[in-house]
N, C-alpha and C positions, 0 to 999 in steps of 0.2 A: 573919280572921287579923291578928297583929300585925305592926308594921314595922320589919323589919332594918336599911333606911337611909332617911334623911330628908334631903330638901335642901329648903333654904328661902333665898332668895335669892341663887341661885348666879351671879357675874359672872364671867369669866375673860377674859384678854387675853395677848397676846404684845405686847410691850413697850407701846406706845401704842393699841395697834390693839385695841378691844374685838370679842370674838365672842360671848360668851356675856351675856346682858341679863337677869340675873335670874329663872333657874328654879326651880320648886318642882316636887317630884315625889318620889317613896318608892317601895320596892321591898320588897313583903311578904317575912316568914319563907318559907323554902321554896318562893318564888313564881318565875315567871320573867317579866320584862321587857323590852321592846324599845323601842328608841330608832331613832327611821324616820324618814328624810329625803335630801333631795339630796344631791350632793358640796357641801362648803361650808358645809350648815346648820349645823355646831357639833356633831357626833356625839362624834367624835374627843375632840375638845376636852376635851367633859363627862369621860368617861372619865380623860384625864389631871388633870384637875382635880381629880376625887375621889382620885387617887390622890397628891396634891400635887404632881404634877410642873411644874405650871405655875404664875403668879399667880393668885390667886383670891378672890374675899370670897364674904362669905354664909355660912351657917351651914349644917355637914354633919355628919348624926350618924348615929353606926353602933353596932347595938347599943345604943341609948341613950346614948354617950358622944360628946362633942363633939371631931369630929377634922379642924375648920375649920385648926387651925393645927400640924398636926402633919407630921411629915417621912415621906416615902414610905416609906422603911425601916420606921417604926414603924406605920404603916397595914396594910402586909405583914404583921407580927408580931402583927397584931390578929385576922389571919382574911380579908382581902381581897387576891384572887390578880389580878392585870393581865394578859390574852392580848391583846398588841398584834399590829395589823395589820402583815402582814408576818413572821408568829411568832416571830422572835426568837430562830431555835435557834443554838445552838452547834456550828456547821457541824467543826469540826476536833475532836470529842468524839465518844464512840460513843452510841447511843439511851441503852443505861442510864447512861452519865456526865450525859447529860442529863436524866435522872429525878433521879439522885441530886442533883443541882443544887437541883431542886427542892424539897428538903428540908433545906437546907443550916443555915434558922432553927431546926431541929427537934433533939431529942438523943438519943431514944430509938431506938437500933438497931432492936432489935425490932420496933418500930410502923412504922420505916420499911421495913424489909424487907416486912412484911405488906401495907402498902400500896403497895408495889413490884410485889407479885404480883395485888393490888386492879387496878393500873392495866393489868398485861399481861391481866387476865381481862376489863376492859372494851375495849381494845385489844391483839386477840390480833394481830395484823401486826405489831407493835411488839418483842412477844416473839421473832417470827420474825426481826428484824433488831436485837436488844440488844445482838450487838457490831458492829454494822455504823455506821461513820462516819455522823454524822446530816445531814451535807452531800451525800450521795450518795440518798440517801431521796425519794422521789416527794413532789410539792407536798402530797399529799391525806395522807400518812404524816408530812411533818413539820407539817402543820396537828395530825393528832392527837397528835404529839410535845409540840408545844406545850400543847396543855390537859390532856394527861398531866403535864406536869412542875408546872402550875400545881396539879393535883389534887392532888400530892405535899407542898404547903403545907398539908394537911388544910383548906383554907380555909370560912369560911362565906359568902360573897359571889366571885362569879367575874364579870369584868366581861371583856367578849369582845368584840374590835375587828374586823368583817368575818370571821367563821371559815370563808364558804366562799369567800370573795373566790378568783377563779383554779381553783377546782376543779371535776370534772365532775358533773353533775347525778347519778348514784349513790354517788359519794364523799358529798357533801352530805346525801344523805338517810340515811347510813348514821352520819354523823356528828351528825346533829340526833339520831338515835335515841338515839345512845350520850348525848349530853347530856342526853334525856329520863329515861335511865335513872339517871344519878348525882344529878337532882335527884330521882328520885322515891325511891330508894334510899338517898342520903346525906342528904337534904333539903339540899342546895347550893344556896343563891338565886343567880340571875343577872340581869345585867345586861346584853344582847346589843344591840350595835351594829350591821347589816344592812343592806344594799344590796338584797336578796333577798326584799322584804317579804313575798310570797307563802307560801316556806316557813316564814321564822321566825314569822309569827302563827299559822301552825298548830302551834307551839310554846309560844307565850307566854302569858301569862295577861292580862297587861295590856300596855298599846301607848303611846307618847307620841313624836308626832310634832312636827318640828322644823322652822323656816323662818328662814335666819340669825340663830341665836341665840336665840330665842323658843319657847316650846310654844305651837304652834295647834290642838293637839288632845290631850285625853287620854281614855282609856278601857280598857274591855276590849279584849283581840285580836278578838272577833268584831264587836263596834261598830265599832272603825277598818278592821277587813278589808270590813265590808257599805257604807260610807259612801263613795257612788260620786263623791263631790266630794272627799273626801279621796285617793280612790285615781287619781283621774284626776290634780288638781293636785300630788302629792309622793312617790306609790310609784310610776308610772310604770307601771299593769297593770291 
């Protein structure tokens, strides 16, 4: 497979505090990769750096184009969707209004309407709650809404930060099953930050393990899953 995202020498910091120390990794076109590691390892910071949300240096290439110096809104327009930890739901808007917000950068009303129906196809529960205020949805429904809203961008790459956080195991299984379908049917590439290593390693093709801003192991998901040392030291299962 060819690479959709190529990252070389990525450093990132908050003020004078350096968090990432020269990361090198890539995401395949149509592939799913995961960033694993303990709290404070730099996983969320990595996603923010890719989106241009924090100070960073290094080279980030998306579909062969250098996006290292681009603003967040320009990166979004190129087809990179970020689903942040905590979901970022517009609680005062309805479910459908939230989904429409995801398509704000697009012009064709016919395409938006078609993708809205596709979102409801993937997430039938959202159709049932299309006129309900998003702030009254359950945690699982809000996470599904956040993912569906990102898909309304028609992204080529989705960056998902802790999508299973705070959700019941059955909801997590349902959501990850939908992510697999989206990846397979729409060829949307994904980079997933996730504490639930056991679940995400069943979904992902490749994995990168972070420790205090450095990648300490990379390989196929199966290689990382089967490495007992990595599991005991970094993944907690």
